[in-house]
DODREN-551484 format. One line per field, with one value per residue (C-alpha): residue number from 1; residue in one letter; z, y, x. Coordinates in steps of 0.1 Angstrom, whole numbers, plus 5000, padded with zeros to 4 digits. Layout:
N
seq = c(NUM; ...)
type = c(a; ...)
pz = c(Z; ...)
py = c(Y; ...)
px = c(X; ...)
# end
This chain:
292
seq = c(1; 2; 3; 4; 5; 6; 7; 8; 9; 10; 11; 12; 13; 14; 15; 16; 17; 18; 19; 20; 21; 22; 23; 24; 25; 26; 27; 28; 29; 30; 31; 32; 33; 34; 35; 36; 37; 38; 39; 40; 41; 42; 43; 44; 45; 46; 47; 48; 49; 50; 51; 52; 53; 54; 55; 56; 57; 58; 59; 60; 61; 62; 63; 64; 65; 66; 67; 68; 69; 70; 71; 72; 73; 74; 75; 76; 77; 78; 79; 80; 81; 82; 83; 84; 85; 86; 87; 88; 89; 90; 91; 92; 93; 94; 95; 96; 97; 98; 99; 100; 101; 102; 103; 104; 105; 106; 107; 108; 109; 110; 111; 112; 113; 114; 115; 116; 117; 118; 119; 120; 121; 122; 123; 124; 125; 126; 127; 128; 129; 130; 131; 132; 133; 134; 135; 136; 137; 138; 139; 140; 141; 142; 143; 144; 145; 146; 147; 148; 149; 150; 151; 152; 153; 154; 155; 156; 157; 158; 159; 160; 161; 162; 163; 164; 165; 166; 167; 168; 169; 170; 171; 172; 173; 174; 175; 176; 177; 178; 179; 180; 181; 182; 183; 184; 185; 186; 187; 188; 189; 190; 191; 192; 193; 194; 195; 196; 197; 198; 199; 200; 201; 202; 203; 204; 205; 206; 207; 208; 209; 210; 211; 212; 213; 214; 215; 216; 217; 218; 219; 220; 221; 222; 223; 224; 225; 226; 227; 228; 229; 230; 231; 232; 233; 234; 235; 236; 237; 238; 239; 240; 241; 242; 243; 244; 245; 246; 247; 248; 249; 250; 251; 252; 253; 254; 255; 256; 257; 258; 259; 260; 261; 262; 263; 264; 265; 266; 267; 268; 269; 270; 271; 272; 273; 274; 275; 276; 277; 278; 279; 280; 281; 282; 283; 284; 285; 286; 287; 288; 289; 290; 291; 292)
type = c(x; x; x; x; x; x; x; x; x; x; x; x; x; x; x; x; x; x; x; x; x; x; x; x; x; x; x; x; x; x; x; x; x; x; x; x; x; x; x; x; x; x; x; x; x; x; x; x; x; x; x; x; x; x; x; x; x; x; x; x; x; x; x; x; x; x; x; x; x; x; x; x; x; x; x; x; x; x; x; x; x; x; x; x; x; x; x; x; x; x; x; x; x; x; x; x; x; x; x; x; x; x; x; x; x; x; x; x; x; x; x; x; x; x; x; x; x; x; x; x; x; x; x; x; x; x; x; x; x; x; x; x; x; x; x; x; x; x; x; x; x; x; x; x; x; x; x; x; x; x; x; x; x; x; x; x; x; x; x; x; x; x; x; x; x; x; x; x; x; x; x; x; x; x; x; x; x; x; x; x; x; x; x; x; x; x; x; x; x; x; x; x; x; x; x; x; x; x; x; x; x; x; x; x; x; x; x; x; x; x; x; x; x; x; x; x; x; x; x; x; x; x; x; x; x; x; x; x; x; x; x; x; x; x; x; x; x; x; x; x; x; x; x; x; x; x; x; x; x; x; x; x; x; x; x; x; x; x; x; x; x; x; x; x; x; x; x; x; x; x; x; x; x; x; x; x; x; x; x; x; x; x; x; x; x; x; x; x; x; x; x; x)
pz = c(0952; 0923; 0935; 0920; 0925; 0913; 0877; 0877; 0843; 0830; 0818; 0779; 0754; 0738; 0715; 0738; 0771; 0793; 0802; 0814; 0788; 0809; 0829; 0822; 0850; 0870; 0882; 0882; 0919; 0931; 0967; 0996; 1014; 1013; 1001; 1016; 1018; 0997; 1005; 0982; 0977; 0983; 0988; 1007; 1026; 0999; 0993; 0993; 0985; 0982; 0980; 0972; 0964; 0928; 0911; 0935; 0918; 0916; 0882; 0896; 0923; 0909; 0890; 0913; 0932; 0905; 0896; 0930; 0928; 0893; 0908; 0885; 0852; 0827; 0802; 0825; 0833; 0796; 0787; 0796; 0803; 0846; 0848; 0839; 0863; 0889; 0885; 0907; 0937; 0921; 0890; 0899; 0924; 0929; 0894; 0903; 0909; 0937; 0949; 0948; 0947; 0938; 0935; 0951; 0954; 0978; 1009; 1046; 1054; 1020; 1024; 1031; 1063; 1052; 1042; 1077; 1092; 1071; 1080; 1044; 1040; 1024; 1011; 1006; 0986; 0994; 0969; 0982; 0976; 0953; 0930; 0928; 0918; 0886; 0873; 0879; 0861; 0830; 0840; 0834; 0799; 0788; 0800; 0785; 0818; 0832; 0827; 0813; 0840; 0833; 0839; 0864; 0884; 0887; 0884; 0917; 0936; 0932; 0940; 0975; 0979; 0974; 0944; 0918; 0918; 0949; 0965; 0990; 0994; 1029; 1036; 1022; 1030; 1064; 1067; 1059; 1079; 1108; 1103; 1100; 1138; 1142; 1106; 1091; 1065; 1051; 1044; 1019; 0998; 0960; 0970; 0989; 0958; 0939; 0961; 0966; 0951; 0956; 0994; 0992; 0971; 1006; 1023; 1004; 1002; 1035; 1046; 1023; 1037; 1007; 1007; 1001; 0970; 0960; 0922; 0917; 0936; 0914; 0884; 0900; 0903; 0862; 0853; 0872; 0861; 0857; 0818; 0810; 0823; 0803; 0770; 0780; 0762; 0790; 0817; 0798; 0794; 0756; 0749; 0758; 0735; 0723; 0731; 0768; 0770; 0745; 0746; 0721; 0749; 0774; 0778; 0809; 0821; 0817; 0840; 0868; 0891; 0927; 0920; 0892; 0907; 0907; 0869; 0875; 0910; 0905; 0935; 0950; 0945; 0962; 0990; 0988; 0991; 1017; 1039; 1027; 1036; 1069; 1080; 1069; 1076; 1118; 1142; 1118; 1127; 1087; 1067; 1026; 1012; 0976; 0964; 0969)
py = c(1263; 1281; 1320; 1334; 1370; 1402; 1406; 1369; 1364; 1383; 1369; 1374; 1368; 1330; 1321; 1338; 1325; 1340; 1317; 1323; 1342; 1345; 1312; 1297; 1322; 1310; 1274; 1291; 1293; 1254; 1266; 1280; 1296; 1334; 1339; 1364; 1357; 1366; 1398; 1421; 1398; 1430; 1397; 1406; 1381; 1352; 1323; 1287; 1282; 1247; 1237; 1212; 1198; 1195; 1166; 1157; 1160; 1198; 1195; 1171; 1190; 1224; 1209; 1192; 1226; 1249; 1225; 1230; 1268; 1264; 1241; 1215; 1234; 1216; 1238; 1269; 1250; 1244; 1278; 1287; 1267; 1252; 1278; 1303; 1294; 1281; 1305; 1299; 1325; 1339; 1349; 1372; 1386; 1420; 1415; 1381; 1376; 1365; 1335; 1336; 1301; 1305; 1272; 1278; 1247; 1272; 1256; 1268; 1294; 1312; 1316; 1357; 1359; 1375; 1342; 1335; 1365; 1363; 1331; 1313; 1280; 1257; 1222; 1203; 1174; 1157; 1120; 1095; 1107; 1077; 1087; 1126; 1116; 1097; 1122; 1148; 1133; 1131; 1169; 1178; 1162; 1178; 1214; 1236; 1256; 1231; 1226; 1190; 1164; 1142; 1102; 1089; 1080; 1113; 1131; 1105; 1118; 1154; 1149; 1132; 1164; 1189; 1203; 1205; 1232; 1242; 1223; 1194; 1172; 1161; 1200; 1207; 1182; 1177; 1220; 1221; 1190; 1205; 1237; 1220; 1219; 1257; 1265; 1257; 1232; 1201; 1176; 1152; 1123; 1115; 1077; 1078; 1105; 1072; 1050; 1064; 1103; 1106; 1102; 1127; 1155; 1151; 1158; 1186; 1200; 1192; 1214; 1241; 1244; 1232; 1211; 1170; 1165; 1127; 1143; 1169; 1143; 1119; 1144; 1151; 1125; 1114; 1147; 1144; 1114; 1106; 1090; 1125; 1148; 1137; 1140; 1175; 1205; 1229; 1208; 1189; 1217; 1209; 1245; 1253; 1266; 1230; 1256; 1255; 1221; 1196; 1164; 1145; 1139; 1129; 1142; 1161; 1140; 1108; 1078; 1089; 1060; 1053; 1026; 1036; 1040; 1002; 1005; 1027; 1020; 0998; 0971; 0995; 1027; 1013; 1001; 1038; 1059; 1043; 1046; 1082; 1084; 1070; 1096; 1126; 1113; 1101; 1119; 1126; 1112; 1120; 1085; 1078; 1050; 1036; 1012; 1008)
px = c(5151; 5137; 5140; 5107; 5118; 5113; 5136; 5135; 5110; 5083; 5050; 5043; 5013; 5018; 4987; 4963; 4977; 5009; 5038; 5072; 5093; 5127; 5120; 5153; 5165; 5143; 5161; 5191; 5193; 5194; 5196; 5173; 5198; 5202; 5168; 5146; 5114; 5087; 5072; 5073; 5034; 5015; 4984; 4949; 4933; 4929; 4904; 4934; 4965; 4975; 5016; 5037; 5074; 5073; 5056; 5034; 5000; 5003; 4981; 4958; 4945; 4948; 4925; 4901; 4901; 4893; 4862; 4852; 4852; 4836; 4809; 4815; 4812; 4834; 4827; 4836; 4871; 4878; 4884; 4917; 4948; 4954; 4981; 4957; 4927; 4950; 4985; 5016; 5016; 5048; 5036; 5001; 4986; 4964; 4945; 4936; 4898; 4877; 4879; 4917; 4934; 4971; 4998; 5031; 5064; 5081; 5091; 5072; 5098; 5095; 5058; 5049; 5035; 5005; 4990; 4994; 4979; 4947; 4942; 4940; 4933; 4961; 4960; 4999; 5000; 5032; 5042; 5067; 5109; 5113; 5082; 5088; 5124; 5115; 5090; 5117; 5143; 5122; 5108; 5142; 5145; 5116; 5116; 5143; 5143; 5161; 5197; 5208; 5198; 5225; 5224; 5195; 5226; 5244; 5205; 5193; 5225; 5215; 5183; 5192; 5213; 5190; 5208; 5174; 5154; 5132; 5162; 5154; 5123; 5136; 5133; 5103; 5077; 5090; 5087; 5050; 5040; 5055; 5040; 5003; 5003; 4998; 4979; 4952; 4965; 4950; 4979; 4972; 4991; 4996; 4990; 4956; 4947; 4956; 4939; 4909; 4899; 4866; 4877; 4900; 4878; 4854; 4882; 4891; 4855; 4848; 4881; 4871; 4836; 4819; 4784; 4797; 4775; 4781; 4772; 4798; 4826; 4816; 4819; 4849; 4866; 4861; 4872; 4900; 4910; 4945; 4931; 4912; 4935; 4957; 4938; 4926; 4949; 4935; 4951; 4984; 5002; 5002; 4998; 5030; 5054; 5079; 5109; 5095; 5086; 5094; 5066; 5077; 5105; 5086; 5049; 5043; 5015; 5034; 5022; 5003; 5010; 5026; 5056; 5067; 5105; 5110; 5109; 5142; 5161; 5190; 5192; 5222; 5203; 5173; 5198; 5218; 5180; 5169; 5197; 5201; 5166; 5163; 5192; 5172; 5141; 5152; 5128; 5102; 5064; 5059; 5054; 5050; 5039; 5056; 5032; 4996)
# end
């Protein structure tokens, strides 16, 4: 996994915002083995956390939740980039104003136990593995913090083996799926958000114990649509320096669809992936849709 422990990075000022100065060091550790639980975070009672494996709707659900807590105030949401409004858990912390809303890519076993002890509300978003692999491949190419991904086939083999930043997709989604049985976790699916974003926004509102105002739901659904977010500089990561994210190689917000994997997987790759997927997911009740 991408191990975000002290000393791995520092925050620096870049054009009135903050981002990673030593981000490349974050991605050098590819495995969750021998990584201590992140207990260095002295985190008091929080409001909500949401987790996800990479490219499973991170920015999308960040914007949804930020809109909810700002009661649909688009102007207020547009004052800072989304990575500052909903920061990564590993980046910042005691200084954050309430209500505290943070995100993480950490697998469930590395989440600080203070989150469980304080009964924080946690929203997990999962996306089908094939589309995650494709999106992650393009991100590896444009994000300069990552090593060169190699060919698509080479990257796919690494993804299947869990030899990518943040580790195994299988372990991540199954770990959080099992944890939902004993903790306050709302488990959402990217494909459901694509199918009916308003329905899923209502689920989030209910989970966060917020009134379900249909005008607010409609406003959030419009503001957080892929079309709107892709052209929103406070959401599309174009404020990040080219030396960190090169959007000329691939935009951060590329397609935002379900089923793009069919444009990249060969028949042989798909058959190999399906066989591997069946072995890895055996015994789990977790099911995904690869098209809608």
